[in-house]
N, C-alpha and C positions, 0 to 999 in steps of 0.2 A: 435679856437673855442676849449675850454679844455674839453673833454667829458671823462666821470668817469664809472667806472663798482663798482657796490657797488656787493658785496658778503654775504651771509646770513650765519648765523652758524647752524648747524644741525647733528653733526656727518655722519652718515652712507649716510645719505639723500646727502648728498655732492656731489655725484655721478653724481645727477641733474644738479651741476653747469658746469661738465665737458660736458656735451651734451651741454648746453647753450653755452658756449666758444667755440666747435666745430662749430656752427651754427655761431655766429659772426665772426668768423674767417672765413668762407666758405663765408660770406657777406663782409669782407673786413672792418668790423668795427674795428676800431684802438682804443687806448684810452692811454692818457695820466698820468691818476689817475686810482688807484685800493684801494679799500677800501674794510677791510671782517674783521668778525668776527667768530670766534672760526675756525671752519673747513673752513669758507669762507677767514680767514687770511692764512691758510695753502696756498689753492686754488689760492689765491691773490698772494701771494711770488711767486707759480711757472709760474705765468702769468706774473709777471714784469719781470722775468728772460726769459722768454720767451720759457718755456718748455711746449709745448703742447704734443709733442710725450712723455715725460716722464709722464706725470700727465696720459695720457689715459692710460701706461702700469701699472700704480700704480692703478688707479681704475679697471681698467678690470681683475686684480690679485688680490687685499687685499681681507684679510680673516681677521675674528676676531683675529687669531692668531697672524696677523702683529700690533694689536693694543694691546693688553694685553695679560700675560702670562694667561693661564688656562681659556681664555674667553669662553662666552657663548653667542649665538646669543637670544639679549630679545626678545622675542615673547609673543605677546598675547595669543595664542596658548597655554591651557592647555597639550595637547599632547606634542608639545615640548619643554615644561618646564619637564615634566615625561620622554622623549626622552634623555633628558641631563641631568638626576639626577647625575650619574655617576662624569660629568664635573662639576656641581652647586657645591655639596659639597665642594670639593679642592679650589674651586673658593673664595668661600663665607668665608673660613678659612682665606685663603690669606688676601681677602679685609679687614676683621676684623685686624688681623695684620700689614697691610701694610696703615689703614685709608684711604683704596681707594683702586683700582684695581693696578697691577703692569703694570703701561704703558711703560715698558722697551723695547719694542717691536718698541711701538712707536716711542719712541725717537728716536730709530735707524732706524728706517725709514725717518722721516724727516731730520736724518743727512746725509741721501742718497740722499736724494732728493732735500733739497734746498742747492743752493750753494750763497754761501754770497757774495763772489766777484761779478759774473756775477747777483746778485741782485743789490748791489749798483753802478755795471757800467751800468743799465739800466737807460735810458730816463725817465721812467715811475714813477710818485711818488705815495707812499704809506701808509697806513696808518692801523691799526688793534684799537681795542678796546680790553683793559682788565680791572678787578676791582681790588683795593687791599682789603685783608683781614686779618682781623675780620671789618674795618670801612667803607666797601661795597663804597669806594670812587673810582668813574670809572676814569680809564686812557686811554687816545688817545695817541698811540705812531706813530709817523709820520717817514717817513724816515730818515728825520735828525737828529730825537731824538733818532735815534737806533745806539748805536756806534757801533764799528767794535768788532766782536766776540761775541755777542748779539743778533743778528737777532731769531738763533735757540729758545733763551730762551724766548723773548719775544713773538714769535708765540706760543710755547706751550703755555705760559702764558695765550693765550687768549682762546687757544683752553682747558684749565683744564676744565671741566665740571664737577668742584665739586657739590657733593659725590661720584658721581661715578668715578672721575679720584683724584687721591691726588692733594693736594694743588702745585703751581710752587712757587718756593723760587726762588727770584733775590737779590743777594746782603743784604740777611737779611730781605727783605718784601717778604710776600706771594700774592698769587695772584689766583682767581679765574676764571672761563670761562667769555667772555667779552658780553654774554648773559644775563648775569645778568644784565647790562645798556641797552645794546642796541644790539640786537641778527643782526639786518640791517643798519648800518654805513653810512646812507645816508647824515646825517648832515654832517659825516667826512668829506665826499667830496665836501661838498656847503662850509667848511673851509677851502678845500684845492684850492679853487678857482673854483672846476666844474661849466661850463655853461650848460652841457647837463650831464644825469645820466642815464645809463642802471641799473635797480636795478633785482639780481634775488633772490628772496625769495624763501624760502625753504617748508613753513607752506601752507597749504591749504587756511586757516584761513588768511587773510593778520598781518604781523608786525605792519606796517605802513598805515594805511586806507588813513591818509589824504595826502600821497603820491601819492594813486595811481593813480590820475586822475591832479595829477600838471603839468604843461606844461612843466616844464623843466627834468620831470621823464619818462624814458619808465618803467612803474613796469610788471615784468615776474613773473606770481607765478604759483606752478604746478596745471596742470588741474584734476589730481586726488592725492590721498592722499599716500605719497611715503614710506609710513612704520615707523619703529622703531628707535628710537636713534643711538643705537648699534647694529642694526640688521644687518650685512655684508654677508645677504645670498645671492647667486652669482645670482639667478634667477632676487630678487629684484632691484638687484645694476643694471643691464643689463635693466630692465624696467626704471629702473629712467634714465639711461643715454640717452637710446632714447627717453622718455618723454620730456629732458630737451630741447633735439636736436629740436625735434617737436614741443615744444612752443615756442621755441623761434623764430624760422621759421614762425611758425603763428604772432605773435605778428611784424612780418616784412612784412605782407602779402603773404609770398612765400607758405605758405599752409592757410588753413581754418578750422573750425570746434570747437568743446567743448570739449569732450572727446574723440571724434574720430579725426582725421586728416584726412584731402584731399588736391591731389593738387591743386594750384589756378589754376583758370578756368572761364570761360564767362559761367554765373550760370542766365542770363536774362530770360532764355525760360523757366525759373520757378517762374517767378514771379506772374502769373495768377493761377498757379497751389498752391501756399505759401497762396495766396489771400484767395481764396475757403476754404481752407485747415484751415487757422485762424476763418474764419467766421461760418464755419462747428464747431469749438470748440467752439466757441462763444455762438453760439445758443443750442449745446447742454448740456452747464453745465449750464442754466440758469432754473429757477425754479418756480412754482408758488409765488403768493403771497401772500395766505393765507391758511390755513387747515382748512375748513369748516369755520364757522366764526370768527377763532381766525388767525390773522395775523401772519405770522413769524416773529421771532427776526432777529436781524444783523447779528447772529450766521449763519443763513441759508441761506447769503444776499453772497454768494461769489462764487468762480470762482476756483474749483480744479483743472480744467485741467492748464489752464492758469498761475497757481501756481508752477505747478508742470515743467511747459515748463520755465519759469520764472528763476524756482530754477536751473535748469538745465545749464541754460544761465549763469547766474551768472552776468548779466549787466543790467544796467537799461535803458538803452537806445536801445532794441530790435525792430529788426525791422520784417515784416511779413517774411521774408527769414529766419530770426533769428531761429523764432520760427519752422517754416518746419524744418529746420537741427537739429534743439534740437528733434522733434519728430521722425524723421530718425534714430538719434541716441541712444532713448530710444528703440525704436522699436529695432534696433540694440542688445542692449543689452540684452534685452526678449530674444534674439536668440544666447547669448554668441560670438557676433561676436568679435575677439580680438581686443584690444586697439593701439598695438603697430604697427601695417601695417598702411604705408601711400596707402589709397587709390585714385581712380580715384572716383569722384561723380557721374558721369555720370552713372557707370559701376557699381558701390556700390546701387543706388536706385533700378535698377533693379534687381541686384541679391536679394537686399531683399525683392524685391515685389513676387521674383519666390518663395524663400523659406520661404515667408508667406506662399503664396498659398497652399504650400505644407505640412504645418503643421498649418493650420488653426483651424482645428478643437480642436489639443492639446492647440495651443493658448487661443483662443476665448470662450473655452468651458462652461466655469464659466460668461459668460456675456450676457446671455438670462434674464436674471431676474434683470441684475442694469444698460443695457444701454440703457433705460429712465430714466433720472432722477429726471422729473418731477411725475412718477410714484412711485419712491419713496419716496418722501419727502411727496406725499400723503397718500401712507403709515403708515407714521412714526406715532405711538401712543402715543410718549412718548418724552419728551424733550429731543433730543442729537442732535448732528451735524451730516451733511451728509458723515463727516469722519468718524464717529464711524460705518455707514454701509456699508461704500464703503472703503476698504485698498488702501495704496498707492499703490501696484503693481495691483490693479485691475485697478485703475484710469490709470496706465499708459496702460493697455492693452486697455482700453475704447480708449486712445488718437491713440493708434497702429492700432485701427479697423479703427477709423475716417481718421486716414491717409492714411491708404490702399485703403480705397472705391475713395477716391480722387485719389491716384499715379496709381491705375490699370487702373482708367480711360485716364490716360496720355498717361502713358507708355507702357501700352499692347495693 
């Protein structure tokens, strides 16, 4: 059976793919086909030539200066922009003069990293996606289509994220980033004969929703936002590598969790607790049918706590245990537990219960007037939804309060 690995584009977020690759390597999952777009084409070329150690060195050391001359880490933070103003001015001047950033460092990095001979000698097939410019005609280049001496050029063409990067010219034709056509080339893998696919997305919002539950595709996506396309800040990069590893291990049942990561273990003894918690949530979030003689509109017939839990899970077939784990994680986020650690679930629950008891007054001090949803509805004097009365964070605190009531009965 031909198995393919499909790697998405996403600039600095490509560190996540290294974490996924490490996990797949530890799980002894091999591939006969690799396809990628943009940074996925770069990582894919390294995988074809079998250079995991080189990829690790690259991603653990890379900075913005390895990508462009006088580059700046693009961040949403206004403070970050102000702090880099001395670097931004010459960068913008050079950008305008060159019709894009000067990516000479990136080209040099590719030359040092991609070994064309090892790539061509590898039994693993390969394809990348780029786009002709200005016609915007997509081009799929397979391993057999890439003439000797042209591999680096085609990888660069796939990763030319215009207008941030300049156009890439090959034999008189200009190309731009393959993400303008297909940023996660699953279709390319099927065209190469793949019968099973592992797809690594770099977007929290799926690139290809129709493939998420496809029987031939294991679709792995980040459990949290990976940061900005051209932000090579070291802390974010290391976090993304860890996240890629953890999310992949979850996909193969070695770990579990949604935004947090727990070692796989038998959790059957939580079944009764999860059932009681879900029943309490369902009962707590119900409202009355009318205010005086006026019936409530459909806007009032909602389930805000369940909606928050389901949004946290991001899956349609949630079990009672899934909802219970989501509540555990929401409570942990309220206490600012770090996401990058791999936890033992039993110990995590016990520690969480102890920490909540120690900070109960701080966590739940604003819930005394909003814990009874029926009372809130009766007190509404104007047409507005419950969500306008109770903030999302307060709803999360109510979920945590319900959880702790049940958790304390069971484990303390």
